[in-house]
N, C-alpha and C positions, 0 to 999 in steps of 0.2 A: 426508478434507475434499482438493478443489483451491480452490488459488487466485490464477484468475486476473489481471494489474495488468499493463496500459497505461501505457504509457511511453514518451516519445521514438521515437513510433511502432511501440515493439515490445509483443507480444504475453506478458510471462514468463508465467512460474506454477509453482506450488507444493502440492506433495508430505508435507501434514500427517496424522495420527493422530491428533493432540496439537493441542486451542486455542489457537490464538497472535493476542499483542492484533498492533496493527498495527505497528506502532516492529519487534517483535522478526519481522513478514517483510520492516519494510525492513534490521533489518541480516540477514537471510535473504538477501537477495538484492545485496548492497553499496549501500546505498542510502543514503548521511546525509539524518538523521530535515527538518535541517535545512534544506536545500534543496526539501520539497517539501506538497504538501496531499495527501491525500489526497482522491479524492467520492465515493461511490457514491449510483447517481442524480443529483441532484443537492441534493444535502449534501455539508459537507464531515464529515469522523468525523474519528474525536480519535484520532493517535495510541496510546493507553493504552484504545481500541475495540478489543475483544476477536474474535475470528471466532473460530463455531464450526461455518459451514457452505462449502456449496461459494460461490467471492461469488465478484460478477468485481468492480475496483474503479480508480480509474482515477487516475494521481498528476500529479498541476500542480504544477509547475517553479516555487520563487517566487526572482520575481530582485530582486535588492541593489543596492546602490548608490546611489548622490549627488551 
């Protein structure tokens, strides 16, 4: 399967033969999970969600501070 990810104006992709969670996907892309929200369509998807087929996700950078 192929997972495409829009992040910071770039389109990244990861190929995997086995299902993987969004957290595992972020680890493969070297993106800290605490810095982004995964979005599919109009819905925020938990990092624990299992990806089992081709999909395209958008990563929204979460800003923090005071």
